[in-house]
Backbone as a ProteinNet text record, in pm:
[ID]
protein_1_A
[PRIMARY]
MICEYKDGLKVNYSGSLQITKGKDVNVIIKDGFIPTNIKSGLETAASNHSCRDMRKVADDVTATFGSRACIH
[TERTIARY]
684.6	637.8	765	764.2	856.8	843.1	938.7	988.1	1078	1057.3	1137.4	1155.6	1308.5	1330.1	1374.2	1343.4	1407.8	1553.5	1631.3	1776.7	1809.8	1703	1698.9	1763	1732.9	1733.1	1585.3	1643.2	1475.2	1509.9	1390.8	1397.5	1275.6	1328.6	1179.5	1195.2	1093.8	1090.4	923	1037.4	865.9	905.8	962.5	993.9	1159.3	1220.4	1376.1	1386.6	1495.3	1512.1	1604.1	1564.2	1647.2	1675.9	1792.3	1829.4	1930.5	1868.6	1982.1	1949.3	2053.6	2070.9	2160	2103.4	2181.3	2310.1	2414.8	2529.8	2592	2576.1	2629.3	2622.3	2459.9	2395.7	2317.8	2373.3	2297.6	2346.6	2209	2265.7	2131.9	2148.6	2018	2083.7	1968.2	1937.2	1800.7	1840	1752.6	1653.1	1535.8	1440.4	1537.9	1500.1	1579.4	1718.8	1772.8	1938.4	1906.4	1818.1	1811	1789.7	1894.1	1910.4	1787.1	1746	1640.7	1643.7	1722	1671.6	1663.7	1696.6	1653.9	1534.5	1507.7	1381.6	1256.2	1307.5	1182.1	1139	1266	1248.1	1192.1	1214	1122.2	954.8	933.3	815.8	728.5	795.2	737.5	712.9	813.3	800	657	678.6	593.4	461.6	430.2	297.5	273.1	326.5	288.5	255.2	347.9	314.4	377.2	545.2	591.3	738.2	737.5	883.2	942.3	963.8	1023	1083.2	1031.5	1055.1	1153.3	1109.1	1178.1	1328.4	1333.1	1472.2	1576	1521.6	1638.2	1668.7	1569.6	1623.6	1757.3	1744.2	1785.4	1921.6	1924.6	2047.5	2148.8	2067.3	2113.4	2184.3	2092.8	2135.6	2273	2291.5	2415.6	2508.3	2469.3	2572.1	2664.6	2557.1	2633.7	2669.9	2670.4	2679.8	2749.8	2747	2815.8	2701.7	2769.3	2666.7	2660.8	2725.9	2760.7	2751.4	2615.1	2636.4	2495.4	2532.3	2458.6	2431	2365	2353.3	2218.9	2292.6	2151.2	2236.2
1069.8	1232.8	1219.4	1289	1307	1439.6	1494	1675.2	1737.7	1722.2	1764.7	1912.1	2009.1	2134	2126.6	2283.3	2318.2	2292.8	2301.7	2287	2091.6	1993.2	1903.6	1799.8	1842.4	1767	1707.4	1583.6	1492	1432.4	1468.8	1418.3	1312.7	1213.1	1102.7	1040.2	1031.9	967.9	918.4	784.6	698.6	600.9	658.7	559	540.1	540.6	574.1	695	741.1	838.1	864.9	909.7	909.7	1050.2	1093.6	1257.2	1213.7	1270.8	1270.5	1375.2	1414.6	1520.7	1490.4	1431.9	1395.1	1302.7	1354.4	1254.8	1303	1442.6	1494.3	1440.8	1408.7	1395.1	1236	1138.8	1030.1	974.1	1015.7	986	880.6	764	663.6	656.8	673.4	656	531.5	397.8	304	335.5	314.6	351.8	271.8	335.7	279.3	341.4	360.6	419.4	603.5	645	779.9	790.2	894.8	993.6	1041	1049.5	1105.2	1245.3	1355.6	1466.4	1468.7	1398.1	1421.1	1378.7	1224.8	1146.5	1273.7	1361.5	1435.8	1568.6	1593.4	1702.6	1635.4	1514.8	1465.6	1438.3	1366.1	1352.8	1479	1638	1746.9	1773.5	1757.6	1825.9	1706.2	1624.1	1500.6	1529.4	1603.8	1578.2	1741.5	1826.8	1941	2011.4	1860.9	1825.3	1958.7	2012.4	2109	2054.7	2061.9	2058.4	2158.6	2300.7	2384.3	2341.6	2273.8	2209.1	2093.8	2006.4	1879.6	1917.9	2051.4	2112.2	2109.2	2188.9	2229.7	2082	1995	1896.4	1787.5	1803.5	1699.5	1816.2	1925.4	2002.8	1975.1	1989.6	1953.5	1753.3	1686.4	1572.4	1548.2	1648.5	1608.3	1681.1	1790.4	1889.8	1775	1693.4	1570.8	1476.1	1401.5	1288.3	1288.3	1412.7	1438	1425.8	1408.9	1409.2	1279.7	1186.9	1029.8	975.2	881.8	814.5	683.6	578	480.2	436.6	455.8	442.7	304.9	166.9	82.4	-36.3
-1171.6	-1235.5	-1378.8	-1497.4	-1589.6	-1585.4	-1589.2	-1637.9	-1743.5	-1874.4	-1964.5	-1939.6	-2005.6	-1945.3	-2126.2	-2140.3	-2267.7	-2295	-2227.9	-2289.1	-2239.7	-2242.3	-2269.8	-2207.8	-2083.4	-1948.1	-1891.2	-1902.3	-1859.3	-1736.7	-1623	-1493.5	-1532.3	-1472.3	-1451.6	-1302.2	-1237.6	-1091.3	-1073.6	-1048.1	-1014.1	-917.9	-815.4	-735.3	-737.7	-851.1	-882.9	-954.7	-973.9	-1031.1	-1142.5	-1263.7	-1344.8	-1416.2	-1399.2	-1486.6	-1594.6	-1690.2	-1836.5	-1871	-1975.5	-2052.5	-2165.3	-2272.8	-2393.4	-2342.6	-2402.1	-2351.9	-2208.6	-2186.5	-2060.3	-1906.8	-1920.7	-1751.7	-1770.6	-1683.1	-1719.7	-1538.7	-1475	-1333.5	-1313.1	-1209.9	-1196.9	-1073.7	-974.2	-788.7	-806.9	-752.7	-766.7	-594.7	-633.7	-493.7	-391.3	-249	-169.1	-137	-252.6	-210.5	-277.8	-224	-281.6	-110.2	-138.1	67.2	80.5	199.7	267.3	229.8	230.4	202.9	53	-44.5	-172.3	-186.5	-139.2	-171.6	-102.9	-13.6	46.3	-54.2	-96.4	-221.4	-314.7	-377.6	-470.9	-461.4	-337	-276.6	-295.2	-247.4	-256	-384.3	-494	-599.7	-685.9	-659.7	-734.8	-672.4	-553.6	-484.9	-543	-591	-591.5	-754.2	-841.9	-936.9	-1025.3	-973.2	-980.5	-1072.9	-1208.8	-1265.8	-1196.1	-1178.3	-1090.1	-1017.2	-861.8	-779.5	-834.8	-910.1	-958.4	-1041.5	-1072.6	-1113.6	-1024.4	-959.3	-825	-734.8	-736	-686.1	-758	-912.9	-997.5	-1005.2	-978	-989.2	-851.1	-773.9	-601.7	-612.6	-706.9	-688.7	-806.4	-946.3	-1005.3	-936.4	-849.2	-790.1	-656.8	-607	-507.3	-563.8	-688.6	-720.2	-860.3	-931.5	-1068.5	-1131.5	-1234.5	-1382.8	-1492.1	-1391.9	-1462.1	-1308.2	-1268.6	-1190.5	-1176.2	-1100.7	-1097.1	-997.4	-885.2	-747.2	-745	-676.6	-658.6	-568.5
[MASK]
++++++++++++++++++++++++++++++++++++++++++++++++++++++++++++++++++++++++

């Protein structure tokens, strides 16, 4: 599932998670390394096709891991 927002944030969740926003945000978490609570939120957002919920998860991820992270 890919969600793009008016402020330039882009969330791509297809097993792995990628969150980008220009040069300010670049977070990649490979499948298998996504914490359970985050994966649960991603799965719920994806199954409901909800970019609003996906945004909430992305905000939680960047609050937890920062705006630049590569976890694999």
